[in-house]
N, CA, C and O atoms as a MOPAC input file, in Angstrom:
PM7 MOZYME 1SCF
protein

 N     -4.78100 1   288.36700 1   -46.45400 1
 C     -4.61600 1   288.36500 1   -45.01100 1
 C     -3.12700 1   288.50000 1   -44.68600 1
 O     -2.29600 1   287.78300 1   -45.24400 1
 N     -2.81400 1   289.38400 1   -43.82000 1
 C     -1.43400 1   289.56600 1   -43.37800 1
 C     -1.07800 1   288.49500 1   -42.36300 1
 O     -1.90100 1   288.09700 1   -41.53900 1
 N      0.14000 1   288.04500 1   -42.43600 1
 C      0.61700 1   287.04500 1   -41.47600 1
 C      1.15900 1   287.78600 1   -40.25800 1
 O      2.07900 1   288.59800 1   -40.36300 1
 N      0.56900 1   287.48900 1   -39.10300 1
 C      0.99600 1   288.08300 1   -37.83600 1
 C      0.63300 1   287.11800 1   -36.72300 1
 O      0.04600 1   286.06600 1   -36.97800 1
 N      0.97100 1   287.46300 1   -35.51100 1
 C      0.61000 1   286.61200 1   -34.37400 1
 C     -0.89800 1   286.48300 1   -34.24200 1
 O     -1.38700 1   285.48200 1   -33.71800 1
 N     -1.63600 1   287.46500 1   -34.70400 1
 C     -3.09400 1   287.40800 1   -34.63900 1
 C     -3.67000 1   286.36200 1   -35.58200 1
 O     -4.82800 1   285.97500 1   -35.42900 1
 N     -2.88000 1   285.88800 1   -36.56700 1
 C     -3.37300 1   284.90000 1   -37.53300 1
 C     -3.14900 1   283.45900 1   -37.07400 1
 O     -3.51200 1   282.51800 1   -37.77800 1
 N     -2.55800 1   283.29100 1   -35.91000 1
 C     -2.28400 1   281.94100 1   -35.40900 1
 C     -3.57700 1   281.29600 1   -34.92700 1
 O     -4.35600 1   281.90900 1   -34.19700 1
 N     -3.79300 1   280.05100 1   -35.34500 1
 C     -4.95200 1   279.27300 1   -34.90000 1
 C     -4.45800 1   277.99800 1   -34.24700 1
 O     -3.39100 1   277.49200 1   -34.59500 1
 N     -5.21600 1   277.47900 1   -33.31200 1
 C     -4.85300 1   276.21700 1   -32.65100 1
 C     -5.47400 1   275.06700 1   -33.43500 1
 O     -6.66300 1   275.09200 1   -33.75200 1
 N     -4.66500 1   274.06700 1   -33.74200 1
 C     -5.15400 1   272.89100 1   -34.44800 1
 C     -5.57500 1   271.84000 1   -33.43900 1
 O     -5.22700 1   271.93100 1   -32.26200 1
 N     -6.31700 1   270.84600 1   -33.89000 1
 C     -6.72500 1   269.75900 1   -33.00900 1
 C     -5.86300 1   268.54100 1   -33.28200 1
 O     -5.33600 1   268.36500 1   -34.38000 1
 N     -5.73300 1   267.71500 1   -32.27700 1
 C     -4.90700 1   266.51900 1   -32.38000 1
 C     -5.65600 1   265.44300 1   -33.15300 1
 O     -6.83800 1   265.20000 1   -32.90800 1
 N     -4.96900 1   264.80700 1   -34.07900 1
 C     -5.51500 1   263.67600 1   -34.81200 1
 C     -5.56800 1   262.48300 1   -33.86500 1
 O     -4.65600 1   262.29200 1   -33.06100 1
 N     -6.61400 1   261.68800 1   -33.94900 1
 C     -6.74900 1   260.54900 1   -33.04200 1
 C     -5.84500 1   259.38300 1   -33.43500 1
 O     -5.66000 1   258.46100 1   -32.64000 1
 N     -5.28100 1   259.40400 1   -34.63500 1
 C     -4.39200 1   258.33000 1   -35.06400 1
 C     -2.97400 1   258.58700 1   -34.56900 1
 O     -2.52900 1   259.73400 1   -34.53900 1
 N     -2.25800 1   257.53200 1   -34.18000 1
 C     -0.87900 1   257.73700 1   -33.74700 1
 C     -0.01600 1   258.14800 1   -34.94100 1
 O     -0.29900 1   257.75800 1   -36.07400 1
 N      1.02300 1   258.92400 1   -34.69400 1
 C      1.87600 1   259.34700 1   -35.81100 1
 C      2.66800 1   258.18100 1   -36.37700 1
 O      3.01600 1   257.24000 1   -35.66400 1
 N      2.94400 1   258.26000 1   -37.66300 1
 C      3.82900 1   257.31100 1   -38.34200 1
 C      4.99000 1   258.12000 1   -38.86300 1
 O      4.80700 1   259.05500 1   -39.64300 1
 N      6.18300 1   257.76600 1   -38.43500 1
 C      7.36600 1   258.55200 1   -38.74700 1
 C      8.38700 1   257.66700 1   -39.44000 1
 O      8.62500 1   256.53400 1   -39.02200 1
 N      8.99200 1   258.19100 1   -40.50800 1
 C     10.09400 1   257.51000 1   -41.18400 1
 C     11.33200 1   258.37200 1   -40.99700 1
 O     11.32700 1   259.56100 1   -41.31800 1
 N     12.38200 1   257.77000 1   -40.48000 1
 C     13.64100 1   258.48000 1   -40.29400 1
 C     14.60200 1   257.96100 1   -41.34700 1
 O     14.86400 1   256.76200 1   -41.43100 1
 N     15.11800 1   258.87100 1   -42.14000 1
 C     16.01300 1   258.51000 1   -43.23400 1
 C     17.38100 1   259.13300 1   -42.96800 1
 O     17.47600 1   260.28800 1   -42.55300 1
 N     18.42500 1   258.36700 1   -43.20900 1
 C     19.77000 1   258.90300 1   -43.04400 1
 C     20.79700 1   257.83500 1   -43.34000 1
 O     20.47000 1   256.65200 1   -43.43800 1
 N     22.02400 1   258.25200 1   -43.48000 1
 C     23.10100 1   257.31000 1   -43.78600 1
 C     23.36700 1   256.39100 1   -42.59800 1
 O     22.91300 1   256.64700 1   -41.48300 1
 N     24.10300 1   255.32900 1   -42.85300 1
 C     24.42100 1   254.35500 1   -41.80600 1
 C     25.18800 1   255.02100 1   -40.66900 1
 O     25.99100 1   255.93100 1   -40.87300 1
 N     24.90800 1   254.52900 1   -39.46100 1
 C     25.62900 1   254.92400 1   -38.24100 1
 C     25.47800 1   256.39900 1   -37.89500 1
 O     26.35600 1   256.98200 1   -37.25800 1
 N     24.36900 1   257.00400 1   -38.31300 1
 C     24.15000 1   258.41400 1   -37.98600 1
 C     23.35300 1   258.56900 1   -36.69400 1
 O     23.33500 1   259.64900 1   -36.10500 1
 N     22.67800 1   257.47300 1   -36.23900 1
 C     21.96200 1   257.50900 1   -34.97100 1
 C     20.45800 1   257.35600 1   -35.08800 1
 O     19.72700 1   257.74100 1   -34.17600 1
 N     19.98200 1   256.79900 1   -36.19700 1
 C     18.53300 1   256.62200 1   -36.37400 1
 C     17.96000 1   255.68700 1   -35.31500 1
 O     16.93000 1   255.99300 1   -34.71600 1
 N     18.60900 1   254.56000 1   -35.07900 1
 C     18.11300 1   253.59600 1   -34.08400 1
 C     18.23800 1   254.16200 1   -32.67400 1
 O     17.35300 1   253.95100 1   -31.84500 1
 N     19.30600 1   254.86300 1   -32.39600 1
 C     19.47000 1   255.49500 1   -31.08700 1
 C     18.35800 1   256.51700 1   -30.86000 1
 O     17.80100 1   256.59600 1   -29.76500 1
 N     18.03700 1   257.29300 1   -31.88300 1
 C     16.94400 1   258.25900 1   -31.79800 1
 C     15.62400 1   257.54600 1   -31.53600 1
 O     14.85400 1   257.96400 1   -30.67100 1
 N     15.35600 1   256.46600 1   -32.28000 1
 C     14.10000 1   255.72200 1   -32.12300 1
 C     14.01100 1   255.08400 1   -30.73700 1
 O     12.91700 1   254.94600 1   -30.18900 1
 N     15.14900 1   254.69500 1   -30.16900 1
 C     15.14500 1   254.09600 1   -28.83200 1
 C     14.69900 1   255.09800 1   -27.76800 1
 O     14.33800 1   254.70800 1   -26.65800 1
 N     14.72200 1   256.37100 1   -28.10100 1
 C     14.27200 1   257.40100 1   -27.18300 1
 C     12.78100 1   257.69100 1   -27.28800 1
 O     12.25600 1   258.52600 1   -26.55200 1
 N     12.09700 1   257.00200 1   -28.20300 1
 C     10.64800 1   257.17800 1   -28.34500 1
 C      9.94400 1   256.56500 1   -27.13900 1
 O     10.57700 1   255.91100 1   -26.31100 1
 N      8.64400 1   256.77600 1   -27.04500 1
 C      7.88000 1   256.27000 1   -25.90500 1
 C      7.86000 1   254.73900 1   -25.88300 1
 O      7.29500 1   254.12000 1   -26.78500 1
 N      8.45700 1   254.13500 1   -24.88600 1
 C      8.48200 1   252.69300 1   -24.63400 1
 C      8.55600 1   251.86400 1   -25.91800 1
 O      7.60400 1   251.16000 1   -26.25400 1
 N      9.68200 1   251.94300 1   -26.64000 1
 C      9.77300 1   251.29300 1   -27.93900 1
 C     10.01000 1   249.78500 1   -27.88300 1
 O     10.59400 1   249.26200 1   -26.93400 1
 N      9.54200 1   249.11300 1   -28.91700 1
 C      9.88400 1   247.71400 1   -29.18400 1
 C     10.40800 1   247.67600 1   -30.61200 1
 O      9.74900 1   248.15200 1   -31.53700 1
 N     11.58100 1   247.11500 1   -30.78400 1
 C     12.21400 1   247.06400 1   -32.09500 1
 C     11.89200 1   245.75600 1   -32.81100 1
 O     11.88700 1   244.68600 1   -32.20200 1
 N     11.62800 1   245.85700 1   -34.09500 1
 C     11.56300 1   244.72300 1   -35.00600 1
 C     12.85200 1   244.79300 1   -35.81200 1
 O     12.89700 1   245.45500 1   -36.84800 1
 N     13.91700 1   244.10700 1   -35.34000 1
 C     15.22200 1   244.25000 1   -35.98500 1
 C     15.33700 1   243.37400 1   -37.23300 1
 O     15.20800 1   242.15200 1   -37.16300 1
 N     15.57700 1   244.00600 1   -38.34900 1
 C     15.76400 1   243.29700 1   -39.61100 1
 C     17.22500 1   243.30400 1   -40.02900 1
 O     17.61100 1   242.65400 1   -41.00000 1
 N     18.01700 1   244.03800 1   -39.29100 1
 C     19.45700 1   244.06200 1   -39.48200 1
 C     20.08700 1   244.10000 1   -38.10000 1
 O     19.41200 1   244.37600 1   -37.10800 1
 N     21.36400 1   243.82700 1   -38.04000 1
 C     22.05600 1   243.75500 1   -36.75200 1
 C     22.64400 1   245.12100 1   -36.43200 1
 O     23.83800 1   245.34900 1   -36.62700 1
 N     21.79200 1   246.04500 1   -35.93400 1
 C     22.26600 1   247.39400 1   -35.71300 1
 C     21.95000 1   247.96200 1   -34.34600 1
 O     21.99400 1   249.17800 1   -34.16000 1
 N     21.63200 1   247.11000 1   -33.38700 1
 C     21.25800 1   247.61800 1   -32.06500 1
 C     22.37500 1   247.48000 1   -31.02400 1
 O     22.13000 1   247.66100 1   -29.83100 1
 N     23.59300 1   247.16200 1   -31.46300 1
 C     24.68400 1   247.02100 1   -30.50400 1
 C     24.88700 1   248.33800 1   -29.76900 1
 O     24.96300 1   249.40200 1   -30.38300 1
 N     24.97300 1   248.25100 1   -28.45700 1
 C     25.23200 1   249.41100 1   -27.62700 1
 C     23.99800 1   250.23300 1   -27.30400 1
 O     24.10200 1   251.25600 1   -26.62800 1
 N     22.82000 1   249.80400 1   -27.77500 1
 C     21.58300 1   250.52600 1   -27.49500 1
 C     20.76200 1   249.69200 1   -26.51500 1
 O     20.44900 1   248.53200 1   -26.78600 1
 N     20.42300 1   250.28000 1   -25.39300 1
 C     19.61600 1   249.56900 1   -24.40200 1
 C     18.14000 1   249.78500 1   -24.74000 1
 O     17.61100 1   250.88400 1   -24.57300 1
 N     17.48200 1   248.72600 1   -25.21900 1
 C     16.08800 1   248.82200 1   -25.63200 1
 C     15.46700 1   247.43200 1   -25.68000 1
 O     16.17700 1   246.43400 1   -25.56200 1
 N     14.17300 1   247.35800 1   -25.84800 1
 C     13.48400 1   246.08000 1   -26.02300 1
 C     13.44800 1   245.73600 1   -27.49500 1
 O     13.24000 1   246.59700 1   -28.35000 1
 N     13.65900 1   244.43900 1   -27.78100 1
 C     13.74500 1   244.02900 1   -29.17400 1
 C     13.34200 1   242.56800 1   -29.33800 1
 O     13.67100 1   241.71600 1   -28.51300 1
 N     12.62300 1   242.30200 1   -30.42500 1
 C     12.43300 1   240.91500 1   -30.83500 1
 C     13.78700 1   240.38900 1   -31.29200 1
 O     14.69700 1   241.18400 1   -31.52600 1
 N     13.95200 1   239.05400 1   -31.42800 1
 C     15.18600 1   238.54500 1   -32.02000 1
 C     15.25900 1   238.98100 1   -33.48500 1
 O     14.25600 1   239.40100 1   -34.06200 1
 N     16.43600 1   238.88100 1   -34.07700 1
 C     16.63800 1   239.26800 1   -35.47300 1
 C     15.61100 1   238.56700 1   -36.36200 1
 O     15.52000 1   237.33900 1   -36.35900 1
 N     14.84200 1   239.34400 1   -37.11900 1
 C     13.79500 1   238.81200 1   -37.99300 1
 C     14.37300 1   238.67100 1   -39.40000 1
 O     14.87200 1   239.64000 1   -39.97200 1
 N     14.30300 1   237.46200 1   -39.95400 1
 C     14.95300 1   237.20800 1   -41.24100 1
 C     13.97800 1   236.82000 1   -42.34600 1
 O     14.40000 1   236.48700 1   -43.45400 1
 N     12.68100 1   236.86100 1   -42.05900 1
 C     11.68500 1   236.54300 1   -43.08500 1
 C     10.45300 1   237.41200 1   -42.87500 1
 O     10.21800 1   237.93100 1   -41.78400 1
 N      9.68100 1   237.55700 1   -43.92900 1
 C      8.43700 1   238.31600 1   -43.83600 1
 C      7.47200 1   237.64200 1   -42.86200 1
 O      6.74200 1   238.31900 1   -42.13800 1
 N      7.47000 1   236.31400 1   -42.84700 1
 C      6.59600 1   235.57800 1   -41.92400 1
 C      6.93000 1   235.92400 1   -40.47000 1
 O      6.02400 1   236.06600 1   -39.65000 1
 N      8.20800 1   236.06000 1   -40.14600 1
 C      8.59800 1   236.43100 1   -38.78700 1
 C      8.15500 1   237.85400 1   -38.44700 1
 O      7.74000 1   238.12600 1   -37.32000 1
 N      8.24400 1   238.75900 1   -39.42200 1
 C      7.77600 1   240.13200 1   -39.20600 1
 C      6.27600 1   240.12000 1   -38.92800 1
 O      5.80400 1   240.79200 1   -38.01100 1
 N      5.52800 1   239.35200 1   -39.72600 1
 C      4.07800 1   239.23200 1   -39.50300 1
 C      3.77900 1   238.67900 1   -38.11300 1
 O      2.89200 1   239.18000 1   -37.42200 1
 N      4.52200 1   237.63800 1   -37.69600 1
 C      4.31900 1   237.04700 1   -36.37100 1
 C      4.54000 1   238.07900 1   -35.27100 1
 O      3.75600 1   238.16700 1   -34.32600 1
 N      5.60700 1   238.85500 1   -35.39800 1
 C      5.90800 1   239.87200 1   -34.39300 1
 C      4.79700 1   240.91300 1   -34.33400 1
 O      4.36000 1   241.29500 1   -33.24800 1
 N      4.33900 1   241.37400 1   -35.49700 1
 C      3.27100 1   242.37400 1   -35.52900 1
 C      1.96200 1   241.81300 1   -34.98400 1
 O      1.23900 1   242.50400 1   -34.26600 1
 N      1.65800 1   240.56300 1   -35.32500 1
 C      0.44200 1   239.93700 1   -34.79400 1
 C      0.51800 1   239.80600 1   -33.27100 1
 O     -0.47700 1   240.02500 1   -32.58000 1
 N      1.68700 1   239.45300 1   -32.75100 1
 C      1.80000 1   239.31700 1   -31.29700 1
 C      1.62200 1   240.66900 1   -30.61300 1
 O      1.02500 1   240.74200 1   -29.53900 1
 N      2.13000 1   241.73400 1   -31.21700 1
 C      1.92900 1   243.07000 1   -30.64700 1
 C      0.46400 1   243.48600 1   -30.70600 1
 O     -0.03600 1   244.17400 1   -29.81500 1
 N     -0.21000 1   243.06100 1   -31.76000 1
 C     -1.62900 1   243.39600 1   -31.90600 1
 C     -2.50700 1   242.58300 1   -30.95300 1
 O     -3.44600 1   243.11000 1   -30.35600 1
 N     -2.19200 1   241.29900 1   -30.82100 1
 C     -3.07700 1   240.37600 1   -30.11500 1
 C     -2.79100 1   240.22500 1   -28.61300 1
 O     -3.71000 1   239.97100 1   -27.83500 1
 N     -1.54400 1   240.37800 1   -28.20800 1
 C     -1.16100 1   240.13300 1   -26.81600 1
 C     -1.11500 1   241.44600 1   -26.02200 1
 O     -0.85700 1   242.51500 1   -26.57500 1
 N     -1.36900 1   241.33900 1   -24.72600 1
 C     -1.28800 1   242.51400 1   -23.85600 1
 C      0.18200 1   242.89100 1   -23.65000 1
 O      1.03100 1   242.02900 1   -23.42300 1
 N      0.46100 1   244.18000 1   -23.73400 1
 C      1.81700 1   244.68100 1   -23.49700 1
 C      1.74100 1   246.17000 1   -23.19200 1
 O      0.68900 1   246.79400 1   -23.32700 1
 N      2.86500 1   246.72100 1   -22.78400 1
 C      2.93400 1   248.14200 1   -22.45700 1
 C      3.74000 1   248.94400 1   -23.47200 1
 O      4.00000 1   250.12600 1   -23.24800 1
 N      4.13900 1   248.33100 1   -24.57900 1
 C      4.94200 1   249.05700 1   -25.56900 1
 C      4.11900 1   250.18400 1   -26.17800 1
 O      2.91600 1   250.04200 1   -26.39800 1
 N      4.77700 1   251.29900 1   -26.44700 1
 C      4.08300 1   252.45400 1   -26.99100 1
 C      4.52200 1   252.82800 1   -28.38800 1
 O      3.85200 1   253.61500 1   -29.05700 1
 N      5.64800 1   252.27200 1   -28.84700 1
 C      6.19200 1   252.61000 1   -30.15700 1
 C      6.75500 1   251.34400 1   -30.80100 1
 O      7.50100 1   250.59900 1   -30.16700 1
 N      6.39800 1   251.10600 1   -32.05200 1
 C      6.97500 1   250.00200 1   -32.81500 1
 C      8.00800 1   250.59500 1   -33.76100 1
 O      7.71300 1   251.52400 1   -34.51300 1
 N      9.22100 1   250.05200 1   -33.71900 1
 C     10.30100 1   250.53300 1   -34.57000 1
 C     10.70100 1   249.41300 1   -35.52700 1
 O     11.17100 1   248.36100 1   -35.09400 1
 N     10.51500 1   249.63800 1   -36.82400 1
 C     10.98000 1   248.69900 1   -37.85100 1
 C     12.38700 1   249.14300 1   -38.22200 1
 O     12.58100 1   250.22100 1   -38.78300 1
 N     13.35500 1   248.31300 1   -37.90800 1
 C     14.76400 1   248.68300 1   -38.08200 1
 C     15.46600 1   247.69800 1   -39.00800 1
 O     16.00300 1   246.70100 1   -38.52500 1
 N     15.48400 1   247.92000 1   -40.24800 1
 C     15.01600 1   249.10800 1   -40.94100 1
 C     14.20900 1   248.73000 1   -42.18800 1
 O     14.23400 1   247.58800 1   -42.64800 1
 N     13.50200 1   249.71600 1   -42.71000 1
 C     12.60200 1   249.43700 1   -43.83100 1
 C     13.34100 1   249.02000 1   -45.09200 1
 O     12.78500 1   248.28300 1   -45.90600 1
 N     14.57900 1   249.46900 1   -45.27900 1
 C     15.30300 1   249.03700 1   -46.48100 1
 C     15.67100 1   247.55800 1   -46.41600 1
 O     15.96800 1   246.95900 1   -47.44900 1
 N     15.65800 1   246.95900 1   -45.23100 1
 C     15.85000 1   245.51300 1   -45.10700 1
 C     14.51000 1   244.77500 1   -45.16700 1
 O     14.47300 1   243.58400 1   -45.47600 1
 N     13.42400 1   245.46700 1   -44.87600 1
 C     12.09800 1   244.85600 1   -44.95800 1
 C     11.65300 1   244.67700 1   -46.41200 1
 O     11.03600 1   243.66900 1   -46.75600 1
 N     11.96300 1   245.64100 1   -47.24900 1
 C     11.49900 1   245.60200 1   -48.64100 1
 C     11.88000 1   244.31000 1   -49.37800 1
 O     11.00500 1   243.71300 1   -50.00600 1
 N     13.13000 1   243.85100 1   -49.33600 1
 C     13.44300 1   242.58400 1   -50.02300 1
 C     12.71700 1   241.37400 1   -49.43500 1
 O     12.43600 1   240.41300 1   -50.15000 1
 N     12.41000 1   241.41700 1   -48.12800 1
 C     11.64300 1   240.32000 1   -47.52400 1
 C     10.22200 1   240.29900 1   -48.08300 1
 O      9.65500 1   239.23000 1   -48.30600 1
 N      9.65100 1   241.47900 1   -48.30900 1
 C      8.32300 1   241.57700 1   -48.92000 1
 C      8.36800 1   241.05700 1   -50.34400 1
 O      7.47100 1   240.32600 1   -50.76400 1
 N      9.40600 1   241.42600 1   -51.09700 1
 C      9.54000 1   240.94200 1   -52.47700 1
 C      9.68000 1   239.42400 1   -52.50600 1
 O      9.04600 1   238.75100 1   -53.31800 1
 N     10.51800 1   238.88500 1   -51.61100 1
 C     10.71300 1   237.42900 1   -51.54800 1
 C      9.39700 1   236.72200 1   -51.22900 1
 O      9.07600 1   235.70600 1   -51.84600 1
 N      8.64600 1   237.24400 1   -50.28500 1
 C      7.34900 1   236.67900 1   -49.91000 1
 C      6.38500 1   236.71400 1   -51.10600 1
 O      5.69700 1   235.73200 1   -51.38200 1
 N      6.34300 1   237.83900 1   -51.80300 1
 C      5.46300 1   237.99400 1   -52.96500 1
 C      5.83800 1   237.01500 1   -54.06100 1
 O      4.95700 1   236.42200 1   -54.68500 1
 N      7.12600 1   236.83400 1   -54.30700 1
 C      7.58700 1   235.88900 1   -55.33100 1
 C      7.22000 1   234.45400 1   -54.96300 1
 O      6.75300 1   233.69200 1   -55.81000 1
 N      7.43200 1   234.08800 1   -53.70200 1
 C      7.10800 1   232.72900 1   -53.26200 1
 C      5.60900 1   232.47400 1   -53.38600 1
 O      5.19200 1   231.40500 1   -53.83200 1
 N      4.80200 1   233.45400 1   -52.99300 1
 C      3.34200 1   233.33600 1   -53.03900 1
 C      2.84000 1   233.17300 1   -54.47900 1
 O      1.85700 1   232.47000 1   -54.71500 1
 N      3.50700 1   233.81400 1   -55.43800 1
 C      3.07100 1   233.79500 1   -56.82700 1
 C      3.87700 1   232.85900 1   -57.72600 1
 O      3.59000 1   232.74100 1   -58.91700 1
 N      4.88300 1   232.19500 1   -57.15700 1
 C      5.68900 1   231.26900 1   -57.93800 1
 C      6.60700 1   231.94600 1   -58.95200 1
 O      6.87900 1   231.38600 1   -60.01300 1
 N      7.07800 1   233.13200 1   -58.63400 1
 C      7.97000 1   233.86700 1   -59.53200 1
 C      9.42100 1   233.65800 1   -59.12700 1
 O      9.72900 1   233.45400 1   -57.95200 1
 N     10.30200 1   233.71000 1   -60.11100 1
 C     11.73100 1   233.60000 1   -59.84500 1
 C     12.28600 1   234.90700 1   -59.28000 1
 O     13.24300 1   234.89200 1   -58.50600 1
 N     11.69100 1   236.03000 1   -59.66200 1
 C     12.11900 1   237.33900 1   -59.14800 1
 C     10.92500 1   238.28600 1   -59.15000 1
 O      9.89300 1   237.99600 1   -59.75500 1
 N     11.07200 1   239.40500 1   -58.47900 1
 C      9.99600 1   240.38300 1   -58.39300 1
 C      9.70800 1   241.01500 1   -59.76000 1
 O      8.63400 1   241.58000 1   -59.96500 1
 N     10.65100 1   240.92200 1   -60.68300 1
 C     10.46000 1   241.49200 1   -62.01400 1
 C      9.95600 1   240.46000 1   -63.02400 1
 O      9.71400 1   240.80000 1   -64.18200 1
 N      9.79500 1   239.21100 1   -62.60100 1
 C      9.37200 1   238.14100 1   -63.51200 1
 C      8.01200 1   238.37300 1   -64.17700 1
 O      7.86800 1   238.03300 1   -65.35100 1
 N      7.00800 1   238.93300 1   -63.49400 1
 C      5.69000 1   239.06700 1   -64.14000 1
 C      5.61100 1   240.18700 1   -65.17600 1
 O      4.57500 1   240.35000 1   -65.82000 1
 N      6.66500 1   240.94600 1   -65.34500 1
 C      6.65400 1   242.03100 1   -66.33100 1
 C      6.79800 1   243.38000 1   -65.66700 1
 O      6.75400 1   243.50500 1   -64.44300 1
 N      6.96800 1   244.37400 1   -66.49100 1
 C      7.29500 1   245.72700 1   -66.04600 1
 C      6.38300 1   246.22400 1   -64.92000 1
 O      5.19900 1   246.48400 1   -65.13300 1
 N      6.95100 1   246.34800 1   -63.72900 1
 C      6.26400 1   246.93200 1   -62.59200 1
 C      5.22000 1   246.07000 1   -61.90800 1
 O      4.78600 1   246.39500 1   -60.80300 1
 N      4.80500 1   244.97800 1   -62.53700 1
 C      3.70400 1   244.18500 1   -61.97500 1
 C      4.06300 1   243.51100 1   -60.65200 1
 O      3.21900 1   243.40800 1   -59.76200 1
 N      5.29400 1   243.05700 1   -60.51700 1
 C      5.70500 1   242.43700 1   -59.26500 1
 C      5.67400 1   243.41300 1   -58.11000 1
 O      5.23900 1   243.07800 1   -57.00800 1
 N      6.13900 1   244.62200 1   -58.37200 1
 C      6.14900 1   245.65400 1   -57.32500 1
 C      4.72600 1   246.05800 1   -56.94900 1
 O      4.43600 1   246.31400 1   -55.78000 1
 N      3.84400 1   246.11400 1   -57.94200 1
 C      2.43100 1   246.43300 1   -57.66800 1
 C      1.81900 1   245.35300 1   -56.78900 1
 O      1.10400 1   245.66000 1   -55.83500 1
 N      2.09400 1   244.09500 1   -57.10200 1
 C      1.58400 1   242.98500 1   -56.28800 1
 C      2.14600 1   243.02100 1   -54.88200 1
 O      1.44000 1   242.71800 1   -53.92000 1
 N      3.42700 1   243.39300 1   -54.75300 1
 C      4.04800 1   243.47300 1   -53.43200 1
 C      3.41100 1   244.57800 1   -52.58300 1
 O      3.38700 1   244.48300 1   -51.35600 1
 N      2.90200 1   245.61100 1   -53.22900 1
 C      2.25800 1   246.70700 1   -52.50300 1
 C      0.81700 1   246.41600 1   -52.15100 1
 O      0.20900 1   247.15300 1   -51.37500 1
 N      0.26300 1   245.35700 1   -52.70500 1
 C     -1.15200 1   245.04600 1   -52.46700 1
 C     -1.38000 1   244.47600 1   -51.07900 1
 O     -2.51400 1   244.16200 1   -50.71900 1

């Protein structure tokens, strides 16, 4: 089949909301970009929202606090349209810490090669 304008087809919209990961170096504008999304609420895991006018939970410093924030967004009525985790590289160690505490490990690598990370992904 030759590629031409006649080969264009219209796709249908997926009923699930999009999940987007923005990757880039520090201070490039990822949070500023996310603040332009539809009615965002930030889950701040680092102190990077200075100068950005947006809605935000207070600084979240534990996995339990992240869970609380997500549960409140799920359970309570609100008008927010976008959840922004700022940022996932700060969330990952909180997940590891939670997994270690739950399993009584000294570190995420304590159970042996890769097993801690597998448990953290469960």
